[in-house]
C-alpha positions as CSV (number, residue, x, y, z in Angstrom):
1,M,50.7,4.9,-2.8
2,G,54.2,4.1,-1.6
3,S,55.1,1.1,0.6
4,A,54.1,0.1,4.1
5,D,57.2,1.8,5.4
6,A,57.2,4.8,3.2
7,S,53.6,5.7,2.6
8,K,52.5,9.3,2.0
9,A,49.0,8.5,3.4
10,D,49.7,10.2,6.7
11,E,50.5,13.4,4.8
12,V,47.2,13.1,2.8
13,F,45.3,12.7,6.1
14,G,47.1,15.6,7.6
15,S,46.2,17.9,4.7
16,L,42.6,16.9,5.2
17,G,42.8,17.9,8.9
18,I,42.5,14.3,10.0
19,S,45.0,14.1,12.8
20,D,44.1,10.8,14.5
21,A,45.4,8.6,11.8
22,K,48.3,6.4,12.8
23,Q,51.6,7.1,11.2
24,G,53.2,4.8,8.6
25,G,51.5,1.5,7.9
26,G,48.4,2.4,9.9
27,A,47.7,5.5,7.8
28,R,48.3,3.5,4.6
29,K,45.9,0.8,5.6
30,R,43.3,3.4,6.5
31,A,43.8,5.1,3.1
32,Y,43.2,1.8,1.3
33,V,40.0,1.2,3.3
34,A,38.8,4.7,2.4
35,M,39.6,4.1,-1.3
36,I,37.8,0.7,-1.4
37,A,34.8,2.3,0.3
38,A,34.7,5.0,-2.4
39,I,34.9,2.4,-5.1
40,V,32.2,0.2,-3.6
41,L,29.8,3.2,-3.1
42,D,30.5,4.4,-6.6
43,E,29.8,1.0,-8.2
44,R,26.8,0.3,-6.0
45,S,25.4,3.7,-6.9
46,R,25.6,2.5,-10.6
47,G,23.7,-0.6,-9.8
48,V,26.6,-3.1,-9.7
49,S,25.9,-6.0,-7.4
50,V,27.9,-6.7,-4.3
51,A,28.9,-10.1,-5.7
52,D,30.3,-8.5,-8.9
53,I,32.2,-5.9,-6.8
54,E,33.7,-8.6,-4.6
55,S,34.8,-10.6,-7.6
56,R,36.3,-7.7,-9.5
57,W,38.2,-6.1,-6.6
58,S,39.1,-9.4,-4.8
59,V,37.3,-8.4,-1.5
60,S,34.8,-10.3,0.6
61,G,32.3,-9.7,3.3
62,L,31.0,-6.4,1.9
63,E,27.3,-7.1,2.5
64,G,27.0,-5.6,6.0
65,I,30.0,-3.2,5.7
66,E,28.6,-1.7,2.4
67,E,25.3,-0.8,4.1
68,A,27.1,1.0,6.9
69,W,29.3,2.9,4.4
70,R,26.2,3.8,2.4
71,D,24.2,5.0,5.5
72,S,27.2,7.3,6.5
73,A,27.4,8.7,3.0
74,L,23.6,9.3,2.8
75,W,23.7,11.1,6.2
76,L,26.7,13.3,5.1
77,L,25.1,14.1,1.7
78,A,21.8,15.2,3.4
79,G,23.9,17.6,5.4
80,H,25.7,18.7,2.3
81,T,22.5,19.6,0.5
82,S,21.5,21.9,3.5
83,I,24.9,23.6,3.7
84,F,24.9,24.5,0.0
85,E,21.8,26.8,0.1
86,L,22.1,30.4,-0.7
87,R,20.7,31.5,2.7
88,A,23.8,29.9,4.4
89,F,26.0,32.4,2.6
90,Y,23.6,35.3,1.8
91,H,24.6,37.6,4.8
92,H,28.3,36.9,4.1
93,L,27.9,37.8,0.4
94,L,26.2,41.1,1.2
95,E,28.1,42.2,4.3
96,H,31.6,41.0,3.7
97,C,31.9,40.6,0.0
98,S,29.7,43.5,-1.2
99,A,28.3,41.2,-3.8
100,T,26.1,42.6,-6.5
101,P,22.6,41.2,-7.3
102,E,24.1,39.5,-10.4
103,Q,26.9,37.9,-8.3
104,I,24.3,36.6,-5.8
105,R,22.2,35.1,-8.6
106,E,25.3,33.4,-10.1
107,T,26.2,32.1,-6.6
108,K,22.7,30.8,-6.2
109,R,22.8,29.0,-9.6
110,T,26.2,27.5,-8.8
111,L,25.1,26.3,-5.3
112,G,22.0,24.9,-6.9
113,R,24.0,22.8,-9.3
114,I,26.1,21.5,-6.4
115,R,22.9,20.6,-4.5
116,G,21.4,19.0,-7.6
117,Q,24.5,16.8,-7.9
118,A,24.2,15.8,-4.2
119,Y,20.5,15.0,-4.6
120,D,21.3,12.9,-7.7
121,L,23.9,11.0,-5.7
122,L,21.5,10.6,-2.8
123,E,19.0,8.9,-5.1
124,R,21.7,6.7,-6.7
125,L,23.0,5.6,-3.3
126,K,19.6,5.2,-1.7
127,Y,18.4,2.7,-4.3
128,C,21.8,1.5,-5.6
129,S,20.6,2.1,-9.1
130,P,21.9,4.2,-12.0
131,L,18.2,5.1,-12.6
132,G,17.7,6.5,-9.1
133,P,17.8,10.1,-10.4
134,L,15.0,9.3,-12.7
135,M,12.5,9.0,-9.8
136,R,13.5,12.4,-8.4
137,G,13.4,14.0,-11.9
138,V,9.9,12.7,-12.6
139,R,8.7,13.8,-9.2
140,D,10.2,17.3,-9.8
141,V,8.5,17.6,-13.2
142,L,5.1,16.5,-11.8
143,R,5.3,18.1,-8.4
144,A,2.2,20.2,-9.1
145,S,0.2,17.1,-10.2
146,K,-1.8,14.9,-7.8
147,E,-1.3,11.8,-9.9
148,P,0.9,8.9,-8.6
149,T,4.5,9.0,-9.9
150,L,6.8,6.1,-10.6
151,G,8.6,4.4,-7.8
152,L,11.2,1.7,-7.0
153,G,9.1,-1.0,-8.6
154,T,9.2,0.7,-12.0
155,I,13.0,1.1,-11.6
156,R,13.5,-2.6,-10.8
157,K,11.4,-3.5,-13.9
158,L,13.5,-1.4,-16.1
159,E,16.7,-2.9,-14.7
160,G,15.2,-6.4,-15.2
161,A,14.8,-5.4,-18.9
162,E,18.5,-4.4,-18.8
163,V,17.8,-0.7,-19.1
164,T,20.4,1.0,-17.0
165,S,20.7,4.6,-18.2
166,L,18.7,7.6,-19.2
167,Q,20.4,7.5,-22.6
168,Q,18.9,4.0,-23.2
169,L,15.4,5.3,-22.1
170,A,15.8,8.3,-24.5
171,Q,16.2,5.9,-27.4
172,M,13.1,3.9,-26.5
173,D,9.6,4.8,-27.6
174,L,6.6,4.6,-25.3
175,D,5.7,1.0,-26.5
176,A,9.2,-0.2,-25.8
177,I,9.1,1.1,-22.2
178,V,5.7,-0.5,-21.7
179,A,7.0,-3.8,-23.1
180,A,9.7,-3.6,-20.4
181,G,7.0,-4.1,-17.8
182,V,6.3,-0.4,-17.0
183,Q,2.7,0.8,-16.6
184,K,1.7,3.0,-19.5
185,R,1.0,6.0,-17.2
186,F,4.5,5.8,-15.7
187,A,6.0,5.2,-19.2
188,K,4.4,8.6,-20.2
189,Q,5.9,10.3,-17.2
190,I,9.3,8.9,-18.1
191,K,9.1,10.2,-21.7
192,T,7.9,13.6,-20.5
193,Y,10.8,13.9,-18.1
194,I,13.4,12.8,-20.7
195,R,12.0,15.2,-23.3
196,R,12.3,18.1,-20.8
197,R,15.8,17.1,-19.7
198,L,17.2,16.8,-23.2
199,R,15.8,20.1,-24.5
């Protein structure tokens, strides 16, 4: 962290290849802005309100700024998911690394996990809800089905009932989820997804 006159922020920016940051206090200020942006995005992705974030971190005027930070992060994450596909590395693995079929499969699995994490974060940031990944998970499980799947309205009903995690949902039976305001057909989808996820 350092002080305004002796900050190491410019060295951090340099190590990241960001060369247009001002030296000294300018770089330090930019580092603080980057840190508060990361904090705000993380807490918003968990469903924390802007008012609560502003109160906890003693900042103000986040309403418009937070949306711009979120839009940038969503755009970058969408690119991130495309980069981490096996086809982007397949030729290099074969021609330059002489990778075996097993190494290629393991690489594919690893890249798949990275992409999965990016997709989960996309869902969380898109809806500013810790239950965002639930929608994508249910849609993945039911992708071969033609029946409607749960949407943002279902997520908001669960949040209104103070359900904010998959762990809480796992402990609820079908009737409890319906009692939270969720349609029975969507409650069944939620239970099916959670059972498969926790296997």
